[in-house]
N, C-alpha and C positions, 0 to 999 in steps of 0.2 A: 542670693535671695530668690531669684527666679527658679533655681533648682529646688529650693526648699518648698516654694509654693507648689511646684509640680508634684513633689512627693506628698505634700499634704492632700492634694486632690486624688492621688492614686492610692495612697496607703501602702501597707505591706502585708504580706501573708506569711513570710518566713524571715528569720527563724522563730519569730513570734508575731502575733497580729498587731498591726497599728491601723486602726480604722480610718478610712478616707473622710474628708470633710467637704462641705459644699464650697462654692465660689465665695459666697458672702463670708462664711466662717474663715476661709483662708485669708481673706482681706483683713478681717478682724485680728487673726492670729499674727499677721505681719505687723499690724499697728501695735498690737500688744507687745511684740518682741522689741519693737523700737522703743517702747516706753521702758522696758526693762534695761535696755542698753543705755538709755539716758540716765537711769538711776544708778546703774552699775558703773557707768563712766567709761565703758569700753565695749568693743564688739564681742559678741558671744559665739559666733559661728566657728571661730578658730580655736575655741577652748577645747582642751582634751577631755576625755571622759571623766577622770576623777574631779577635775575642776568644775565641770558642768554639773556633776552630781551634787557637789558641795553648793553650787550656786542655786540649784533647784531647791535644795533644803531651806534656803533663805527665803525664797518667794512662795513656797508651798503653803497650804493651810496650816496654821499654827507656827509658821516660820517667822523669823524676825521682821521680815518685810512683807507680810501677808497682804497688807493693804495695796502695795504696788502690784502684787500678783493678781489682785482682784480687778485690776484695770480692764475696761471693756468687758465687764461682766465675767471676769475670770479668764478672758481670752489670752491675756499676757502670760498667766501661769500655764495655761493649757498649751500655748505655743512653745514655751520653754520645755515642757514635758515631751511634746512631740519631737523637738530637736534632739533631746536626750535619747529618746527611743530610737530615732534614726541612727544616731551615732553608735549606740550600743548594738543595734541590729547589724550595722556595717562591720562591727568588730566581731560579734559572735557568729556571723555567717561563716567564719573560718572554723567553727566548732560543730557544725551540724552533722558531721560524720558519725556522731554517736547519739542515738535517739534518746538515751537516758539523760544526757546533758541537756538536750533540747527540752525535755519534759520539765527539768528543774527550772530553767529560765522562763518558763511560762508564768511563774510567780514573780510579780514585779519587784518585790522586796529582795528575794533571792537574786534576781537578775542584776539589779544595780549593785548589790554587795559584791557579787562575784566579778562583775565587770570592772569595778574599781580596783579590786585586788589583782585580778589576772592582768589587767592592762598595765598597772604599775610595775609588776614584775617583768612583763614583756618589754616595757620601755627601758628597764634596767639592763636587759640583755639576756634574760632567761628564755629558753625554749619551752613551749607548752606542747605536750603530745599525749595522745590517747594510749592506753595499755589494754591488755586482755585480762588484767587482774581486777576482779569486781570490787576488791577492797581499796583499790586506788586506781580507778579508771582514767583519771586525768592527773598528769604530773607536770611539774616545772623543773627544769634542770638543763642538761645538755644532751642532745641527741642529734646525730648526723642525719641528713636528709634521706639517704639511701640505706640506713642501717635499721635492722629490726629491733636491736637492743640498745637502750640508752647508755650513753657514756657514764652519766652520773645523775642521780636525782637530788632534788633540793626540797620541794614541797609537793604534797599529794592531796588530792581532793576526792572524797568519796561522797556519793549522793544517792538519794532515792527521790520519788516524786514530791515528797513533802519536806525534805530536809537535806542538809549536806554537812560535812565536816571537813576541816582543813587542818593538816598537821605536817610536821617535817617528816622527811623520808627515813631518817635514821637518827639514833641517839647522838651521834657525833655532831650532826648538823644542829640538832636541838640544843645541845650543850653550848654551842658557839653562838647561836642566834636568838635563843629565848625559849619561852614556855609554849606548851601546846595543850589542847587544841586551840586553834585561833578562834576568836569570836570576831568575825568581820564587822559586826555592827559596832563594836567598841574598839577596834584596832586603832593604834596611833600611827597614822600614815607618815608622820614626821620621822618616826623610827625607820619605817620601810624605805623612805626616800633618802635617808641618811647614807652618805657615801660608804660608810663602813659596813652597812648591812649587805651581806652577800659578797663583799669585796674579795674575800679570800677565795670563795668559790669561783667568781668570775675571773679572778687572776689566774687560777689554776686551769679553768676551762673557759677561755674567752669565747665570745660569740663568733661564729664563722663569718658572718657578713655584717658585723657591726650592730646588729639588732637580732633579738630572738626570733626563732621560727614559731609558727602557729600550726595547729593540726592540719589545716588545709594544705599547707606547704609540703606535707608528707604524703598526701593522697594522690593516687593516679586516677581516681574516679572523678570524672568531670562534674557529675551531679553534686559531689561534695564540695566543689570549689566554685560555687556561684554565689554572687553577692545578693543583697536583699532586693536588687532590681532584676535578678535573673541573669546578670552578666557574669561571665566566667572570671575566676581569679587565677592569674597565671604566674604571679611572682613567686620566687622560691621561699619567701618567708610568709607567704599567705596574705600579704597586704593586698587590698583591693586594687584591681587593675582591669580595665576593659581589654578584650581581645582586640589587638590592633592589626592593621595591614602589615605587610613585611616592613621591618624597621629600616631596611636599606632598599630604596626604590629609585629607578631612573626612568623618567618619562622620555621617550624618544619618538621622533617622527619628522616628516617634512615641515616646512614653515606653514603656519596658519592652520594646523590641525588641533589646536586647543591645548597645547602644553601649558602655556601661561595661565589660561582660564582654569584648567583642571587644578593646577597648583594653587592658585589664589583661592579657589573654592575649598580645597582641602585645608589650607592654612586657616581660613576663616572658621571652618567647622570644628577642627580638631585642636588647633593650637592658639586660639584667641579666646580670651575671656573678658569679663567686665570687672570693674573694680569694686565688687562686693566684698564682704568680710571673708568669704570663703577663699578669696584670692589674695588675702592680706600678705601671706608669706611670700608669694610670688612678687607682688608689688614691692614689698620691702627689700627683697633681694635685688631687684632691678635698681632701686634707689641707692643701695649701699655698694653695689658691685664696682663702680668706677671711682669710689672715694678712696683717698689715701689714708694711711693709718693716722696721720695728724688730724685729718678731717673727722675720722671716726671718733677719735678721743675727744676732739673739741665738742662734738655733739653730745657725747656722754657727760662731759663735765658741765656743759651748759644746762643739761637736763637735771643735774643733781642739785639738791637743796643744800647738801653738805660737802665738805672735802672728801675725796675718795682715795682709798688705797689702790695700789696696782692690782691687788686681788679683786677689789670691787670693779675695777675697769675691765679686766679680762673676763669677768663673769657676766658682764652686761650683755644684753641681747644683741646690740649692734655689733659688739666686738666678736661674739661667738658666731654670728651669721657671716661676718666678714672672713673669719677663719675658715668656715665651711666653704665659702665661695672661692677662697684662694687655695683650698686643699691643704691648709696648714694643720699639722698634728703635733708639732714640737716647737720649742723656743719662742712661744708666743708672749711669755712674760718679758723676755728680752726685747721683743718688738715694741711692746708698750713702753718699756723703760727708755729705749732709744728715741722714740718719737717724743716722749715727754721732755727728755733732757736736751735734745737738739733744739726744741722750740721754747726752752725756758728763758726767762728774762735774765739779762746779764747782771742785774743787781742782786740776784738771789744769793742768800747767805747759806743756803743748804745744798746747793748744787755746784759742784766743782768742775763740771764738764766744760771743756774749753771751746770746742767748735760748735757754734750755734748757727741756725739758719732761720731767717725771717719766715713768717711772723713769730715774734717772741712774746708769748702770752701766758705761759705756764709758770707756776712756782710750787714749792713743796714746803710743808710745815716740818717742824722738828720731829713730829711723829710719822713722817714719811707719807703724809696724805697730800694729794695733789689738788690744785684749784686753778681757775682762770683768774688772773690778777685783776682785770677790769672787764667785767661782763658787759659794760656799756660801750666798749670800744667800737668805733665805726667799722672796723675790719670784721666784726662778728655779725653784722646785720644780715648778711646772706646766710650764715649758718643758723641764725635764729629763725629765719624764714623757713629754711629747710627742716629744722627741728619741729616747728609748728606743723609743717606738712606731714612729717612722719608721725607725729602724735595724732593728727586728725585721721590718718589712714587714707586709703585710695578713694578718690572721688567716685561717687556712684555713677555707673555706666561708663566710666573711663575705660578705654580699650587697653587690655593687657596682652601683649604679644609674647608668646612663648616660643618664638623662633627667631633665627638670625639668617641673613641673606648674604651670600658672597658669590662673586664671579671668578672663576679660574681663568688664568692666562699664563703665557709662557714664563713670565718673570715672577709669578707668584710662588712662594716657597714655604718651607717648614716654619720659619720664624714668624710669618704672619698667621699661619694656620694653627700651629701648636704653641710654641713659645720661642722667644729669642731675646737677645740683648738689645737694649735701646738706650741711646745716650740721654742723660739728664743733666741740665745745667742749673746750678744754684745762683743765688744773687751775686756771688763774688766772681762769677764767670767760670768756676771750676766745672769740668765735665766728668761725670762718672757714668758707669753703665749698670743698668739694673735689668733683671729678668722680667719681661712683660709677657703675660699670657696672650695667646692668640685666640682667634674667634672660636675654635673648637674647644679649647680648654676652658674658656670663660663660660660657654654654654653648658659644658659638662658639669661644671660646678653649680650652675643654677639648677640644672636638672637633679643633681644629687641632693640639693637642699630642698627640693620640692617633689618628693617621690610620688605624690598622688596625682601628678599631672604629666602629660606627655609633651615633650619638647621636640623641635625639629631644626635641623641645620639644612638650609636650602642652598645647593651649589648649582648655579647656572653655568651652562657650557662646561660641564664637568670634564669632558674629554679634551678640552683645550689645554689643561694644565699638565705638568710633568708629575704624574701620580707618585712615583717613587721619591721625587724631590719634596713633594708637599707632605705626604703622609709619613715618610720615613719608616721607623720601626713600628708605627701605630697601625699599619695597614691590617695587621691581624686582629687588633683589638676591636675593630668595628664589626667583625663577624658576629652574628646573632648569639651563638653559643659561647662566645668569648667575652660577652659583656659582663659587667660586675654583677655577681650573684647568680649567674647562669651556671650550667653544669660544668663547662670547661673554661671558666672565667680566667682571664689573664690580666696581670698587672706588670707594668714596666716602670723603670726608673728613668725619668726625663733627664736628658744630658745637661741642660743648663741649670735647672733648679735642683736637681738631684732628689726630686720628690717622687713618690709612687703615683702612678696615674693609671686609671682604667676608664673605660667608657660605660656610663650607666645604662641600664636596660630601658630607661624611659626616654631615650634620645633616638629619634628617627633621623636618618640621613636621606635626603631627597635630592636627586640630581635631574638636570634636563639636558637633552642633546638635540641639536638640529642636524639631521642626517643629510641634508642637502648641501651643507657647507663643505666645499672641496678642500678647504685649507686644513681640515681635520684629518688626523690619522686614525687608524682603527683604535677602538677603546682598549685600554690596558687590560691584559688578561687577568692580572691580579685583582683589578677592580671588577671586571665582568663576573667573576665567580663569587663575589661577595655581595652582589646586588641582584634584586629582582628587576627585570626589564619589562616595562609596560609600553607597548607600541600604541601610538595614537594616530589614526588614519582619518581621511576625509569623511565627514558625516553629511551625506547629500540630503538626508531627510530634514536637515536644519535649514535648507535653502528653499526659496520660493519656486513654485512650478509655473508661475505666470507673472512675468514682469513686462508689461506692454506687449504681450504676445510671445515673449521669449521664455522657454522653459529653462531656467537657470540650472536646475539639477541636471538635465540632459546635457546642457552646454558644458558644464564643468566635468561631468562624468566622461564625456567623449574626449575632451582635451586631455584629461589624465590618462585615459587608455592609450592615446597616441604617444604621450610622453613616456609611458611605461614601455611601449614597444620600441620607440626610437632611442630611448636613453636607458632608464631603469626606474624601478618603483620608488626609489628614495627621493626622486625629484618631482613628485606630483605636487599639485597645488591644493592647499588646504581650504576648507570651507569658510574660514574666518574672513578671508578677503571679500567674500560676496554676501555675507550675512546681512549687512545693512543696506544692500541694494534694494531700492523700492521703485525705481523708474529707469528709463533709458539713459538719462543724463548721469545717474549714479553708476550705471554699468559702464558707460564710456570712460568715466573718470578712473574706475578701478582697472580697466584694461590698459589704458594709456600709461598710467602712473605706477601700476603694480605688476600686472601680468606680463605685458610686453617686455619691460626691463628684466624681469625674472627669467623669461625664456631666452633673451639675449645672453644672459649669464650662463644659463644651463647648457645652451648649444654652442657656446663660443662664437656667437654671431653667424652660425650656419643658417642663413635665411631660407634656404631650400627646405630644411627640416621644420623650421618655424612655420613656413607656408603649409607644410603637410599637417602640422598640428591643427591649423585652422581650416583644413580641407580646401585650400586654395582660394579662399574668399578674398575680398579686397583689402583686408587689414594690412597686408604686406604686399607691396607691388615692386616689380622690377623697372628700373629706368632703362627703357628699351634702347634709347639712342645715346646713352652715356658713353659706351665704348667708342663709337664713331666720333662723337662730339669732342671728347677730351683726349683720345689716344689716336684717332684716325685708324689706319690699318697697321700701325707700328707694332702692336702686340695683340695677336689674335687669342692668346692664352690668358689675358688679363681677367681678373675676377669680375663677376657681375656686380652691379650696384643696385641696392634695394632701398626702399624708404617705407616708413609707416604712414599710411594715408589716414590722417585724423578725420577727414570728412566721412570716411567709410564707417566709422564708429557711430555715426548718426543714423544709419539705416538698419532697421530691424532685420531685413533679410540676410545681412552679412553675419549676424549672430546665429540665426536659425540654419544658415548654410553649413555651419560647423557640424551639426548633427543630422542634416538633411540627407535622405537616402539610406539611412541606417534603419533596418527593420525594427519595429517596436519590441519584438521578442528579445532583442539584445539588451533592452532596458528593463525587462521583466523582473530581473533580480537586482534592480538598482539599489534597493535598500536592504538586501540580504547581507549577512555577515561575510559571505564569500566575496561579495562585490564591493565591500567598503574599502576601497583602495587603501 
């Protein structure tokens, strides 16, 4: 909703003009759109272009529900019109490579007629591409991305500024699929949507990536591949997508340099949304993702007013979304049958299946239609509540996270990350093993089902894990050009489920590394070459220059320079430890509880070096008489004994002594890039 309001205020300039509105008008438009949704009985943001065009026809002037469209002095109808314009613009931005086509769609009537037809064929799997032939400058059919000549044509469109014609590309296609030329104003879209329409063509020349390409997908000219907001379109089928940072990124650096902060900020900005209608698909996927097939079918039958056939069940939205999330492409009717029979009542006269599993709630009619025997059963209360929640849609402003978080460790493996066998016990105590998807596979399926959004898998301590053990054969699939739909896309067959698997292009993998942890080995070379590494260093400019007379920036800068000289640059101290310091008491607390223990660890309790770090001030002192008191003269080579003087941290001069005597010219470049440790 917020994005829609923003677009209302900004308007559009291409591929056709949508004039901006004032703040007050935008508020009225949103109220008007809410009124239409109340009347329509469902959200309208997630409607596809053909359905939205049909809906607008109902509420427009002289439409069947003109009076509803007139709400708020016509703002309801105007808002629906704006929403339609934005959706059509976002689709036709893929067609702006040909100015003649752009001229045609300046006419609103032509624009909506063409949008409905072109979008419908696109969703069926046809490619749309421009040609150099003035008699058929736009065609639908099959054309490979890097080929100049199409494999096969199906429909062609010719146009001028004032008109256009649509016809089949050849007599053979015409004879199989109908008459020409098309009259898009009178076309029966039920025929176009019919499974048999274009079925032979699509069977002979199937889509290369599951969905048809659009003209922008063939173009190398970046100006031809920008969306209606001026953002580049980068996906191979011309679908809208913002230019993203590297899809595989590892943030690394010493502790306290802002790795967690940077990551949280990025997750909030790029991978978190609110539960508005634009996020409905994401929200619904997250709700259905962890449900079993029994639970999915229970929800479907609870929602039905009549008994349902297996065909009705497998075509239901919940079932098809679950299939997509699980990556299932075959034997889904068998899955439905199995779940129904296993949970059928024992008294059923139409089901002969012997082995049943509680709860037993289903039965089948003589006509093979399924139903829930007792919808008032107390066992179904929870499912009814969930169904009501699904029907209501996501609560407004509820946060939707399009990311998952995992921490690698030495025992973490392929089975948790990709997929593996997991034991399942039924009510009789019998144990069976089922293939359960791991975190990467689950997130990949969510991303595939929501191609318009970017997802992220966050791996904390990525270098702690055994990379070859965790990723297995999938290490190559995470490469940018090996993602699904990319130039060198790869697909593998998973060993447990025997299903094809690829990593979608809208999934980012983000890792973090703490370079100061001595327990870590060097990062796996196979991982290193597949990720972009972003180093985070101490940012002194975020610290205070005066805390009770102490320049905290100079203090930490000096300490880090000495650590770098005495040890290495990977063990410096980050700015995060000192950012909240506002007085001497805070500074003392940080030094005693954080910095001193850290230095003890770094230098293996080599107190002489720790004293050097502090320029020999009184933070660390030697027990002068310890050797004589406790050992006498028995061992003149015994180690020295040191202690941390807590009282010394109460004196300002002990902090300033750390950087005292250093010429100010050495701090001149304190905030330059070269000196940001």
